[in-house]
LUMTIKOL-985275 format. One line per field, with one value per atom (N, C-alpha, C): y, x, z; residue in one letter. Coordinates in steps of 0.2 Angstrom, whole numbers. Atoms other than C-alpha are relative to their C-alpha. Layout:
BEGIN
north	(Y;...)
east	(X;...)
up	(Z;...)
resn	(A;...)
//
This chain:
BEGIN
north	(-6;0;6;-7;18;4;-4;24;-4;4;19;4;-4;24;7;-7;38;5;-5;47;3;-3;50;3;-3;60;-4;3;55;-3;2;44;-2;2;40;-7;7;24;-4;4;10;-6;5;-3;-4;4;-17;-1;1;-20;-7;5;-34;1;-1;-36;-7;7;-50;-5;5;-58;-3;2;-58;-5;4;-68;-5;4;-75;-7;7;-90;1;-1;-87;-6;6;-105;-2;2;-105;4;-4;-99;3;-2;-97;6;-6;-83;-1;0;-79;1;-1;-79;8;-7;-63;1;-1;-55;-1;2;-59;-8;8;-78;0;1;-75;3;-3;-64;-5;5;-77;-7;6;-91;1;-2;-82;-1;1;-88;6;-6;-75;5;-6;-64;0;0;-70;-6;5;-79;-7;7;-98;0;0;-94;-1;1;-93;5;-4;-86;0;-1;-82;-6;5;-99;-2;2;-103;6;-6;-88;-2;2;-88;-4;4;-97;4;-4;-82;-1;1;-87;-5;5;-102;2;-1;-95;7;-7;-77;1;-1;-80;0;0;-85;7;-6;-70;6;-5;-58;0;1;-65;2;-3;-61;7;-8;-43;3;-3;-41;-1;1;-49;5;-5;-36;7;-6;-22;5;-4;-15;3;-3;-3;-1;0;-6;-5;5;-18;3;-3;-11;-7;6;-25;2;-2;-26;-6;5;-35;-1;2;-44;0;-1;-39;-7;6;-56;-5;5;-65;2;-2;-54;-1;1;-54;-3;4;-68;2;-2;-61;8;-7;-43;4;-2;-40;-5;6;-49;-2;3;-60;0;1;-59;-7;7;-74;1;-1;-76;-3;2;-86;5;-6;-71;5;-5;-59;-3;3;-71;0;0;-72;7;-7;-53;2;-2;-52;-3;3;-65;4;-4;-56;6;-7;-39;-1;1;-46;-3;2;-55;5;-6;-39;4;-4;-30;-4;4;-44;1;-1;-41;8;-7;-22;3;-3;-19;4;-4;-5;-2;2;-11;6;-5;0;-4;4;-7;4;-2;-5;-4;4;-10;-3;3;-14;1;1;-20;-4;2;-25;-6;6;-41;0;-1;-37;-6;7;-51;0;1;-59;2;-1;-57;8;-7;-38;2;-1;-39;-2;2;-48;6;-5;-32;7;-5;-21;3;-2;-19;8;-7;-2;5;-4;4;2;0;2;6;-5;18;-2;2;8;-3;3;1;4;-3;15;-1;2;11;-7;6;-7;0;0;-3;3;-3;8;-6;5;-7;-5;4;-18;3;-4;-5;0;0;-5;-7;7;-24;-1;2;-26;5;-5;-10;-1;1;-14;-6;6;-30;2;-1;-23;7;-7;-4;3;-2;-2;-1;2;-8;3;-2;1;6;-6;13;5;-4;19;-4;3;15;4;-3;19;-4;4;14;-5;4;9;2;-1;6;2;-2;15;0;-1;21;0;0;23;-7;7;5;-3;3;1;3;-4;14;-1;0;16;-6;6;1;-6;6;-11;1;-1;-3;4;-3;7;-4;4;-3;-7;7;-19;-5;4;-26;-4;3;-30;-1;1;-37;6;5;-35;0;1;-33;4;-4;-20;5;-5;-8;4;-4;4;7;-7;23;2;-2;24;-4;4;10;3;-3;19;7;-6;36;-2;2;28;-3;3;17;5;-5;32;4;-4;42;-4;4;28;-2;2;23;5;-5;40;1;0;40;-5;5;24;1;-3;31;5;-5;45;-3;3;34;-4;4;23;5;-4;38;3;-2;44;-6;6;26;0;0;27;5;-6;44;-2;2;37;-5;5;23;2;-3;35;-3;2;28;6;-5;39;-1;1;42;-3;2;40;3;-3;42;-3;2;39;-2;3;29;1;-1;35;-2;1;29;5;-6;41;-3;1;40;7;-6;54;0;0;58;5;-3;63;1;0;69;-3;4;58;4;-5;73;7;-6;91;4;-3;94;2;-2;103;-6;5;88;-5;5;76;3;-3;89;0;0;90;-7;7;71;-2;1;70;3;-4;83;-4;4;73;-6;6;57;2;-2;66;2;-2;72;-6;5;56;-5;5;46;4;-3;59;5;-6;74;-1;1;67;-2;2;58;5;-5;71;6;-5;84;-1;2;74;1;1;71;7;-6;89;6;-7;102;0;0;96;1;-1;96;-5;4;85;5;-4;92;1;-1;100;-4;4;91;-7;6;75;-1;0;79;2;-1;84;-7;7;65;-4;4;58;3;-3;71;-3;3;64;-7;7;47;-1;0;52;-2;1;46;6;-5;57;3;-3;70;0;1;67;6;-7;86;1;-1;84;-4;5;71;2;-2;81;1;-1;85;-7;7;66;-3;3;62;4;-4;76;0;1;70;2;-2;77;-7;5;66;2;-1;64;-1;1;59;-3;3;54;-5;5;39;0;0;39;-7;6;23;2;-2;26;-5;5;15;3;-1;23;6;-6;36;-3;3;34;6;-4;42;0;0;48;4;-3;52;1;-1;59;-4;4;49;3;-3;52;-3;4;40;4;-3;43;2;-2;52;-6;-5;51;1;-1;50;0;0;45;-7;7;30;1;0;25;-3;2;23;-1;2;15;6;-5;26;-2;2;26;-2;1;23;-8;7;6;-2;3;-5;-5;6;-17;-6;6;-34;1;-2;-26;4;-5;-15;7;-7;0;4;-4;14;2;-2;18;7;-7;36;3;-3;41;7;-7;59;1;0;56;0;1;51;7;-6;67;6;-4;77;0;1;70;2;-2;72;7;-7;90;3;-3;94;-2;1;85;4;-5;95;7;-7;111;2;-1;109;-3;3;98;-1;2;92;6;-6;108;-1;1;101;-6;6;85;-5;5;71;-5;5;60;-6;6;42;-3;5;32;-7;6;18;-6;6;7;3;-1;7;-6;6;-7;-2;2;-17;-7;7;-33;-2;2;-43;-7;8;-61;-3;3;-66;-7;7;-83;0;0;-88;0;1;-91;6;-6;-74;6;-6;-58;5;-5;-45;7;-6;-31;5;-5;-22;3;-2;-21;5;-4;-14;7;-6;-1;4;-4;4;3;-3;6;6;-5;16;7;-6;28;3;-3;30;3;-3;32;7;-6;45;6;-5;54;2;-1;53;5;-4;61;7;-6;75;4;-3;78;3;-3;80;6;-6;92;6;-6;102;2;-2;103;-5;5;88;-3;3;82;-8;8;63;-3;3;53;-8;7;35;-3;3;23;-7;7;7;-4;4;-7;-4;5;-16;-5;3;-31;-4;4;-40;-7;7;-57;0;2;-63;-2;2;-65;-1;0;-66;7;-6;-52;1;-2;-50;-4;3;-53;-3;3;-58;-6;7;-73;1;1;-79;1;-1;-73;5;-6;-56;0;0;-55;6;-7;-39;-1;1;-47;1;0;-44;-7;7;-62;-4;5;-76;-5;6;-88;-5;6;-105;-2;1;-107;-7;8;-126;-2;2;-128;5;-5;-111;2;-1;-110;8;-7;-92;1;-1;-86;7;-7;-69;2;-2;-60;4;-5;-49;6;-7;-34;0;0;-40;1;0;-43;7;-7;-26;5;-4;-17;-1;2;-26;3;-3;-20;8;-7;-2;2;-2;-2;-1;2;-9;4;-3;2;6)
east	(4;0;4;-4;6;-1;2;-2;0;1;-1;-5;4;-11;2;-3;1;-2;2;-5;-7;7;-22;0;0;-27;-1;0;-26;-7;7;-41;-4;4;-46;-1;2;-55;0;0;-52;-5;5;-66;-1;2;-72;-7;7;-90;-3;4;-102;-7;7;-121;-3;3;-132;-1;2;-140;6;-5;-124;5;-5;-114;-2;2;-124;-2;3;-133;-7;7;-152;-4;4;-157;2;-2;-150;-3;2;-156;-7;7;-174;-2;2;-173;-6;6;-188;2;-1;-190;0;-1;-185;-2;2;-190;6;-6;-172;-1;1;-176;-5;6;-192;3;-3;-182;4;-5;-168;-4;3;-181;-4;3;-188;5;-5;-179;2;-3;-168;2;-2;-166;7;-7;-150;4;-5;-135;-1;1;-138;-5;5;-153;3;-3;-141;-3;3;-147;4;-4;-141;-2;2;-147;6;-6;-129;5;-4;-119;7;-7;-102;-1;1;-110;3;-2;-105;-4;4;-119;4;-4;-108;7;-7;-91;2;-1;-92;7;-6;-78;6;-5;-66;1;0;-71;2;-2;-69;8;-7;-52;4;-3;-47;0;0;-52;4;-5;-43;7;-7;-27;2;-1;-29;2;-1;-28;-5;6;-45;-2;2;-53;-8;7;-71;-3;3;-83;-7;7;-98;-4;4;-111;-7;7;-129;-4;5;-144;-5;5;-157;-7;7;-175;-3;4;-181;3;-3;-169;-2;3;-175;-7;7;-193;-2;1;-197;-5;5;-213;0;0;-208;-3;4;-220;-1;1;-225;6;-5;-215;7;-7;-196;2;-3;-185;6;-5;-175;7;-6;-162;4;-3;-159;3;-3;-157;6;-5;-146;7;-5;-135;4;-2;-133;3;-2;-130;8;-7;-115;5;-4;-109;3;-2;-108;5;-5;-99;6;-6;-87;4;-3;-83;4;-3;-79;5;-6;-68;6;-6;-57;1;-1;-58;-2;3;-68;-7;6;-81;-6;6;-98;-4;3;-105;-6;6;-123;-4;5;-134;-6;6;-152;-3;3;-157;4;-4;-147;-4;4;-161;-4;4;-168;-7;7;-186;-3;3;-196;-6;5;-207;-7;7;-223;-1;2;-221;0;0;-217;-7;7;-234;-5;5;-242;2;-2;-233;7;-7;-216;1;-1;-209;-5;5;-224;-5;6;-235;2;-1;-236;1;-1;-236;7;-7;-218;4;-4;-210;-2;2;-220;3;-2;-216;8;-8;-197;2;-1;-198;-1;1;-205;6;-6;-191;6;-6;-178;0;0;-184;2;-2;-183;7;-7;-166;5;-4;-159;-1;1;-166;4;-5;-155;7;-7;-139;2;-1;-140;5;-5;-130;7;-7;-114;2;-1;-115;5;-3;-102;-4;4;-113;-6;6;-130;-3;3;-137;-6;6;-155;0;1;-154;6;-6;-140;-3;1;-141;-8;7;-159;-1;1;-156;-1;0;-154;-7;7;-170;-5;5;-180;1;0;-174;3;-3;-163;-5;4;-176;-7;7;-193;0;0;-188;4;-4;-174;-1;2;-180;6;-6;-162;1;0;-164;-7;6;-178;-4;5;-193;0;-1;-188;-6;6;-202;3;-2;-201;-6;7;-215;2;-2;-213;-4;4;-227;3;-4;-219;6;-6;-203;-1;2;-210;-1;2;-218;6;-5;-203;6;-6;-190;-2;2;-201;-1;1;-206;7;-6;-188;3;-3;-183;-5;5;-199;2;-2;-193;6;-6;-176;-2;2;-184;-3;4;-195;5;-5;-180;4;-4;-170;-4;4;-184;0;0;-184;7;-7;-165;1;0;-166;-4;4;-180;4;-4;-168;7;-6;-154;6;-5;-143;4;-4;-128;2;-4;-119;-5;5;-134;1;-1;-131;-4;3;-137;6;-5;-128;-3;3;-131;6;-5;-122;0;-1;-115;3;-4;-110;1;-1;-102;-3;3;-112;3;-3;-103;-4;4;-112;4;-3;-108;4;-3;-104;-1;1;-104;-6;6;-121;-4;5;-134;-4;4;-145;3;-4;-132;2;-1;-128;-6;6;-146;-1;1;-147;4;-4;-132;-2;2;-139;-6;5;-155;2;-3;-146;3;-3;-136;-6;6;-153;-3;4;-162;5;-5;-146;3;-4;-136;-4;3;-147;-7;6;-164;0;0;-160;4;-3;-148;-5;5;-162;-5;5;-174;3;-3;-162;2;-3;-154;-4;3;-164;-8;7;-182;-3;3;-185;3;-3;-182;1;-2;-174;-6;5;-186;0;0;-180;-2;2;-183;-7;7;-200;-4;4;-205;-2;2;-205;-4;3;-210;-6;5;-222;-7;7;-238;-1;1;-234;1;-2;-229;-6;5;-239;-4;4;-253;3;-2;-247;8;-8;-228;3;-3;-224;0;1;-229;5;-4;-216;7;-7;-200;3;-3;-199;1;-2;-199;6;-6;-186;6;-6;-175;2;-2;-171;7;-7;-155;5;-5;-140;7;-6;-123;6;-5;-114;-3;2;-116;5;-4;-109;-1;0;-104;3;-2;-103;2;-2;-93;4;-4;-87;2;-1;-88;-3;3;-94;-4;4;-107;0;1;-108;-7;7;-125;-2;2;-133;-7;7;-150;-3;4;-163;-6;6;-179;-6;5;-189;-4;3;-200;4;-4;-194;3;-5;-180;4;-3;-175;7;-8;-157;2;-3;-146;7;-7;-129;4;-4;-115;7;-6;-98;5;-5;-84;7;-7;-65;5;-5;-57;0;0;-51;-6;6;-65;2;-1;-67;-4;4;-75;-7;7;-92;-1;0;-88;-1;1;-88;7;-6;-75;3;-3;-62;2;-1;-63;0;-1;-56;-2;1;-58;-8;7;-77;-1;0;-74;2;-2;-64;-6;5;-78;-6;6;-92;1;-2;-83;0;-1;-80;-7;7;-97;-5;5;-108;1;-2;-99;-2;1;-101;-8;7;-119;-6;5;-128;2;-1;-119;3;-3;-109;3;-4;-96;-2;2;-105;5;-5;-93;-2;1;-91;4;-3;-87;0;1;-83;-2;3;-94;0;-2;-90;4;-4;-77;4;-4;-69;-1;1;-69;0;1;-74;6;-6;-59;0;0;-58;6;-6;-45;-1;0;-40;5;-5;-30;8;-7;-15;2;-2;-16;-1;0;-11;-5;5;-25;3;-3;-14;-4;5;-28;-4;3;-37;4;-5;-22;1;-1;-20;-7;7;-39;0;0;-38;5;-5;-22;-3;2;-30;-6;6;-46;2;-2;-37;4;-4;-26;-6;6;-43;-3;3;-49;5;-4;-33;0;1;-35;-6;6;-52;1;-2;-46;4;-4;-33;-4;4;-47;-5;4;-56;-6;5;-68;1;0;-72;-1;0;-68;3;-2;-67;2;-2;-65;-2;0;-64;-2;2;-73;1;-2;-67;-6;5;-80;3;3;-80;5;-4;-72;2;-1;-74;-5;4;-81;-7;7;-100;-5;6;-117;-1;1;-117;-6;6;-135;-2;3;-142;6;-6;-124;2;-2;-124;7;-6;-107;6;-5;-98;5;-4;-91;3;-3;-78;3;-2;-76;4;-2;-68;8;-7;-51;2;-1;-53;-3;3;-56;-4;4;-70;-1;1;-71;-7;7;-90;-2;2;-89;2;-3;-78;-1;0;-81;6;-7;-62;1;-2;-56;7;-7;-40;2;-2;-33;3;-4;-28;6;-6;-13;-3;2;-24;-1;0;-28;6;-7;-10;3;-3;-5;-3;3;-18;2;-2;-13;6;-7;5;-1;1;-2;-3;3;-13;4;-4;0;7;-6;14;1)
up	(0;0;0;1;-4;7;-7;13;6;-7;31;4;-5;46;2;-1;49;-5;5;33;1;-1;41;7;-7;56;6;-7;74;1;-1;78;-6;6;60;0;0;59;-6;6;47;2;-1;45;-6;5;34;0;0;29;-3;3;25;1;-2;25;1;-3;33;-5;5;18;-4;5;8;3;-3;21;5;-5;35;-1;1;28;3;-3;29;1;-1;30;7;-7;48;5;-6;65;0;-1;62;-4;4;49;-4;5;39;-7;8;20;-1;2;12;-8;7;-5;-4;4;-11;-1;2;-9;-5;5;-19;-7;6;-32;-3;3;-34;-2;2;-36;-6;6;-51;-6;5;-67;-4;3;-75;4;-5;-60;2;-3;-53;-3;3;-60;3;-2;-59;6;-5;-48;7;-6;-33;5;-5;-16;6;-6;1;6;-5;10;4;-3;14;0;1;8;2;-3;18;7;-6;33;6;-6;44;6;-6;56;4;-4;61;1;0;57;2;-1;63;5;-5;77;-5;4;63;-4;4;52;4;-4;67;2;-1;71;-6;6;53;0;0;55;5;-5;71;-2;2;64;-6;5;50;3;-3;62;-1;0;59;6;-6;71;1;0;67;-5;5;58;-1;3;48;-2;1;49;-1;0;46;3;-3;55;-5;5;45;4;-2;48;0;0;43;5;-5;55;7;-7;70;0;0;65;-7;7;52;-4;4;47;-1;1;48;6;-5;62;5;-5;78;4;-5;89;-3;2;87;0;0;84;5;-5;99;-2;2;90;-4;3;79;4;-5;93;4;-3;102;-4;4;87;0;1;85;7;-6;104;1;0;102;-4;5;87;3;-2;95;6;-6;111;-3;3;100;-3;3;91;6;-5;107;4;-3;114;-5;4;99;-2;0;101;-7;6;85;2;-1;86;-4;4;81;-4;5;66;-3;2;64;-6;5;48;1;-2;52;-6;6;34;-6;7;19;-4;5;8;0;-1;15;3;-3;17;1;-1;25;-6;5;12;2;-3;23;-1;1;21;-7;8;2;-2;2;1;1;-1;8;-3;5;-5;2;-1;3;1;0;1;-3;3;-8;5;-5;8;5;-5;19;7;-6;34;1;-1;31;5;-4;40;8;-7;56;2;-1;54;1;-1;52;7;-7;68;5;-5;77;0;0;71;3;-3;75;8;-7;93;3;-3;95;-1;1;88;5;-4;97;7;-8;114;2;-2;113;-1;1;106;0;0;106;5;-5;122;-2;1;114;-7;7;97;0;1;91;-4;5;77;-2;3;70;-6;6;52;-1;2;48;-6;6;30;-5;5;17;-7;7;1;-3;1;-1;-8;7;-20;-3;2;-22;2;-3;-11;-5;4;-22;-7;8;-40;-3;3;-43;0;-2;-36;-3;2;-42;-7;7;-58;-5;5;-66;1;-1;-58;1;0;-56;7;-7;-37;2;-3;-27;3;3;-29;-7;7;-47;-4;3;-52;-5;5;-67;0;-1;-61;3;-3;-59;6;-6;-46;6;-5;-36;2;-1;-38;5;-4;-31;7;-6;-17;4;-4;-12;2;-2;-13;5;-5;-2;7;-6;10;4;-3;13;4;-4;19;6;-6;30;5;-4;37;4;-3;40;6;-6;50;6;-6;60;4;-4;65;4;-4;70;6;-6;81;6;-4;89;4;-2;91;5;-5;100;6;-6;111;5;-4;116;2;-2;119;-3;4;106;-3;2;102;-7;6;85;-5;5;73;-7;7;54;-5;6;37;-5;4;23;-7;7;4;-4;5;-11;-6;4;-24;-7;7;-43;-3;3;-52;-7;7;-68;-5;5;-83;-6;7;-99;-5;5;-113;-5;4;-124;3;-2;-122;-2;2;-129;6;-5;-119;2;-1;-120;5;-5;-112;6;-6;-99;4;-4;-94;2;-2;-94;6;-5;-83;7;-6;-71;3;-2;-70;4;-3;-66;7;-6;-53;5;-4;-46;3;-3;-43;3;-4;-38;6;-6;-27;4;-4;-23;3;-3;-20;7;-7;-4;5;-4;2;1;-1;-1;5;-5;9;7;-6;23;3;-3;25;-2;2;15;0;0;17;-7;7;-2;-5;5;-17;-6;6;-33;-5;5;-45;-6;6;-60;1;-2;-52;1;-2;-46;-7;6;-64;-3;2;-67;5;-5;-50;3;-4;-43;-1;2;-52;4;-2;-44;8;-7;-26;4;-5;-11;2;-2;-5;7;-6;8;1;-1;4;2;-2;7;7;-7;25;4;-4;29;1;0;28;8;-7;47;3;-2;50;-4;4;36;3;-2;42;7;-7;59;1;-2;67;-1;1;62;3;-2;69;-5;5;54;-7;7;35;-3;3;27;-8;8;8;-2;4;-2;-7;7;-18;-3;4;-32;-7;7;-49;-2;3;-61;-6;6;-76;-5;5;-93;-3;1;-97;-7;6;-114;-1;1;-118;-6;5;-128;-1;2;-136;4;-4;-124;5;-5;-110;6;-6;-94;4;0;-88;-7;7;-107;0;1;-105;1;-1;-105;2;-2;-99;-6;6;-112;3;-2;-110;0;0;-104;-1;3;-108;6;-5;-91;2;-2;-84;4;-3;-77;5;-4;-63;-3;3;-65;-1;1;-63;-6;6;-79;3;-2;-68;-1;1;-72;7;-6;-60;0;0;-55;7;-7;-38;1;-1;-42;2;-2;-39;8;-7;-21;3;-2;-18;-1;1;-26;5;-4;-16;8;-7;1;1;-1;-2;-1;2;-11;5;-5;2;6;-6;16;-1;2;7;-1;2;1;4;-3;13;8;-6;29;5;-3;34;6;-5;45;4;-3;50;-1;2;52;-6;6;36;1;0;34;-7;6;18;3;-3;23;-5;5;7;-6;6;-6;-1;1;-15;-8;7;-32;0;2;-39;-5;4;-47;0;1;-54;3;-3;-42;3;-3;-35;6;-5;-20;-2;3;-32;-4;4;-40;4;-4;-31;-3;3;-32;0;0;-36;-3;3;-46;6;-6;-29;4;-3;-21;-3;4;-35;1;-1;-33;6;-6;-15;1;0;-16;-3;3;-28;4;-3;-18;7;-6;-1;-1;2;-10;-1;1;-15;6;-7;3;3;-3;9;-3;3;-4;3;-2;2;7;-7;20;0;1;14;-2;2;6;5;-6;23;1;-1;22;7;-7;40;0;1;35;6;-7;51;-1;0;44;-7;7;29;1;0;26;-6;6;14;-1;2;4;-5;-6;7;4;-4;21;-4;3;11;-7;6;-6;3;-3;-4;-6;4;-12;-3;3;-24;-4;2;-26;-7;6;-44;-4;3;-49;3;-4;-37;3;-3;-32;-5;6;-48;1;-1;-43;7;-7;-29;2;-3;-19;6;-7;-4;0;-2;4;2;-2;9;-5;5;-4;4;-3;0;-6;4;-8;1;-1;-10;0;-1;-10;7;-6;5;6;-4;13;3;-2;16;-1;1;19;-1;1;12;-1;1;14;-6;6;-2;1;0;-6;3;-2;-3;8;-7;15;3;-3;19;-1;1;11;5;-4;21;8;-7;37;2;-1;35;1;0;32;6;-6;47;6;-6;59;-1;1;52;5)
resn	(M;M;M;K;K;K;Y;Y;Y;T;T;T;R;R;R;A;A;A;D;D;D;F;F;F;P;P;P;E;E;E;G;G;G;F;F;F;L;L;L;F;F;F;A;A;A;A;A;A;A;A;A;T;T;T;S;S;S;A;A;A;Y;Y;Y;Q;Q;Q;I;I;I;E;E;E;G;G;G;H;H;H;S;S;S;F;F;F;G;G;G;G;G;G;A;A;A;G;G;G;R;R;R;T;T;T;H;H;H;W;W;W;D;D;D;D;D;D;F;F;F;A;A;A;A;A;A;T;T;T;P;P;P;G;G;G;N;N;N;V;V;V;V;V;V;R;R;R;A;A;A;E;E;E;D;D;D;G;G;G;A;A;A;I;I;I;A;A;A;C;C;C;D;D;D;H;H;H;Y;Y;Y;H;H;H;R;R;R;F;F;F;E;E;E;E;E;E;D;D;D;L;L;L;D;D;D;L;L;L;M;M;M;A;A;A;A;A;A;M;M;M;G;G;G;L;L;L;D;D;D;A;A;A;Y;Y;Y;R;R;R;F;F;F;S;S;S;T;T;T;S;S;S;W;W;W;A;A;A;R;R;R;V;V;V;M;M;M;P;P;P;D;D;D;G;G;G;R;R;R;G;G;G;A;A;A;P;P;P;N;N;N;Q;Q;Q;Q;Q;Q;G;G;G;L;L;L;D;D;D;F;F;F;Y;Y;Y;D;D;D;R;R;R;L;L;L;V;V;V;D;D;D;A;A;A;M;M;M;L;L;L;E;E;E;R;R;R;N;N;N;L;L;L;K;K;K;P;P;P;M;M;M;A;A;A;T;T;T;L;L;L;Y;Y;Y;H;H;H;W;W;W;E;E;E;L;L;L;P;P;P;S;S;S;A;A;A;L;L;L;A;A;A;D;D;D;L;L;L;G;G;G;G;G;G;W;W;W;R;R;R;N;N;N;P;P;P;D;D;D;L;L;L;P;P;P;K;K;K;W;W;W;F;F;F;G;G;G;D;D;D;Y;Y;Y;T;T;T;R;R;R;V;V;V;I;I;I;I;I;I;E;E;E;R;R;R;I;I;I;G;G;G;D;D;D;R;R;R;M;M;M;F;F;F;S;S;S;V;V;V;A;A;A;P;P;P;I;I;I;N;N;N;E;E;E;P;P;P;W;W;W;C;C;C;V;V;V;G;G;G;W;W;W;L;L;L;S;S;S;H;H;H;F;F;F;L;L;L;G;G;G;H;H;H;H;H;H;A;A;A;P;P;P;G;G;G;L;L;L;R;R;R;D;D;D;I;I;I;R;R;R;A;A;A;T;T;T;A;A;A;H;H;H;A;A;A;M;M;M;H;H;H;H;H;H;V;V;V;L;L;L;C;C;C;A;A;A;H;H;H;G;G;G;R;R;R;A;A;A;V;V;V;E;E;E;V;V;V;L;L;L;R;R;R;D;D;D;L;L;L;N;N;N;V;V;V;P;P;P;N;N;N;I;I;I;G;G;G;A;A;A;V;V;V;C;C;C;N;N;N;F;F;F;E;E;E;Y;Y;Y;A;A;A;H;H;H;P;P;P;A;A;A;T;T;T;D;D;D;S;S;S;Q;Q;Q;A;A;A;D;D;D;R;R;R;D;D;D;A;A;A;A;A;A;Q;Q;Q;L;L;L;Y;Y;Y;D;D;D;G;G;G;Y;Y;Y;Y;Y;Y;N;N;N;R;R;R;F;F;F;F;F;F;L;L;L;G;G;G;G;G;G;L;L;L;F;F;F;N;N;N;G;G;G;A;A;A;Y;Y;Y;P;P;P;D;D;D;T;T;T;V;V;V;M;M;M;E;E;E;G;G;G;L;L;L;E;E;E;P;P;P;H;H;H;M;M;M;P;P;P;K;K;K;G;G;G;W;W;W;Q;Q;Q;N;N;N;D;D;D;F;F;F;P;P;P;L;L;L;I;I;I;G;G;G;Q;Q;Q;K;K;K;L;L;L;D;D;D;W;W;W;L;L;L;G;G;G;L;L;L;N;N;N;Y;Y;Y;Y;Y;Y;S;S;S;C;C;C;K;K;K;R;R;R;I;I;I;A;A;A;A;A;A;T;T;T;D;D;D;G;G;G;A;A;A;W;W;W;P;P;P;A;A;A;H;H;H;K;K;K;E;E;E;V;V;V;E;E;E;G;G;G;P;P;P;L;L;L;P;P;P;K;K;K;T;T;T;Q;Q;Q;M;M;M;G;G;G;W;W;W;E;E;E;I;I;I;Y;Y;Y;P;P;P;E;E;E;G;G;G;L;L;L;R;R;R;H;H;H;F;F;F;L;L;L;T;T;T;W;W;W;V;V;V;D;D;D;E;E;E;H;H;H;Y;Y;Y;T;T;T;N;N;N;G;G;G;L;L;L;P;P;P;L;L;L;Y;Y;Y;V;V;V;T;T;T;E;E;E;N;N;N;G;G;G;M;M;M;A;A;A;N;N;N;P;P;P;D;D;D;T;T;T;P;P;P;D;D;D;T;T;T;P;P;P;D;D;D;T;T;T;A;A;A;R;R;R;I;I;I;D;D;D;Y;Y;Y;L;L;L;N;N;N;Q;Q;Q;H;H;H;L;L;L;G;G;G;A;A;A;A;A;A;R;R;R;Q;Q;Q;A;A;A;I;I;I;A;A;A;D;D;D;G;G;G;A;A;A;P;P;P;L;L;L;K;K;K;G;G;G;Y;Y;Y;T;T;T;F;F;F;W;W;W;S;S;S;L;L;L;M;M;M;D;D;D;N;N;N;Y;Y;Y;E;E;E;W;W;W;A;A;A;L;L;L;G;G;G;Y;Y;Y;E;E;E;K;K;K;R;R;R;F;F;F;G;G;G;L;L;L;I;I;I;H;H;H;V;V;V;D;D;D;F;F;F;D;D;D;T;T;T;L;L;L;E;E;E;R;R;R;T;T;T;P;P;P;K;K;K;A;A;A;S;S;S;Y;Y;Y;H;H;H;A;A;A;L;L;L;A;A;A;R;R;R;A;A;A;L;L;L;K;K;K;A;A;A)
//
């Protein structure tokens, strides 16, 4: 690695991240069925129809995984809790096995001096709630608040930080407009409802967290830098609209009490009744903001229906996902978010990493290069005045990569999905040396 811990401010936190459905194994411990199980069981949705039934079996092997984190020299672990594991039907009686698992997991983190950074929802909606309309249902925020209370009453006393929902853009747009993730809809009305309700659920969860005296509450949004495909006015407008519904919609709700006008030109006719009255709930006071950043996109205008644009291939080197490697975007968002929305609020990079077709016998030098570039961009943002307090690598280990099954490998640790053997990669060892230097 080009950088060591000494190249970052005193107290700067380094973490690795995972998510529950991607690693735990949802066929264990009384977890309920999720809409991801249903999505994966539908032909054509997921590579080889793979699901998270076993995943990395973190449910049984979490001690080994936490040992690997501690040996790497990490300060914190960004993990998620599964709604369907805690409350198999999304409502009603909790699953004591699930609560006991998260209790043991958190205690094991603390035994290894890893700060627990919890995310309460990373996309595994219980199927019973999907049957009731899922994120389209205006009661979803209430149900999410009830779930928040159940899990936080059990583990909240030991949290370093808590964020209610991971990447609301993926919950709303990617899953309800593009249809790439569960529930796999392509419906603009469903999209408008989901994008608003996910922010209402965030706000309701923050209310519950404050009521339970949980400190250090934040939000985690994902960001993509939108380049116009050409210098034409049409392409510039298209890129601005993409930036609007990807980056500024959720920030606007959380911090400004308004959604971007250009986005509402398309979504407002489909919004839930009384949506304008929900901004006091959505805009609950936060203690930090997390930024997930991976790539940029090239956007070209089209003659189709709103939003009337498409993505086109860009010229930069790409990851296994086909995503362009553009570290300048991370520096941009860290300074831009601070200037226009958060105004000095602590910021964390809550996800950054790359998919690479590596094997235990092939050093993942491409991942080391990617991380060096993005850590350098983070250092530049700090020098520019961004209040960045920590950096989280995605992902700790190879895992279930949603609609792409087990094909794309983001991990610092290689997982053999036949034997479940863990093998630290060159990037893991390089970061371990950097963090201990």
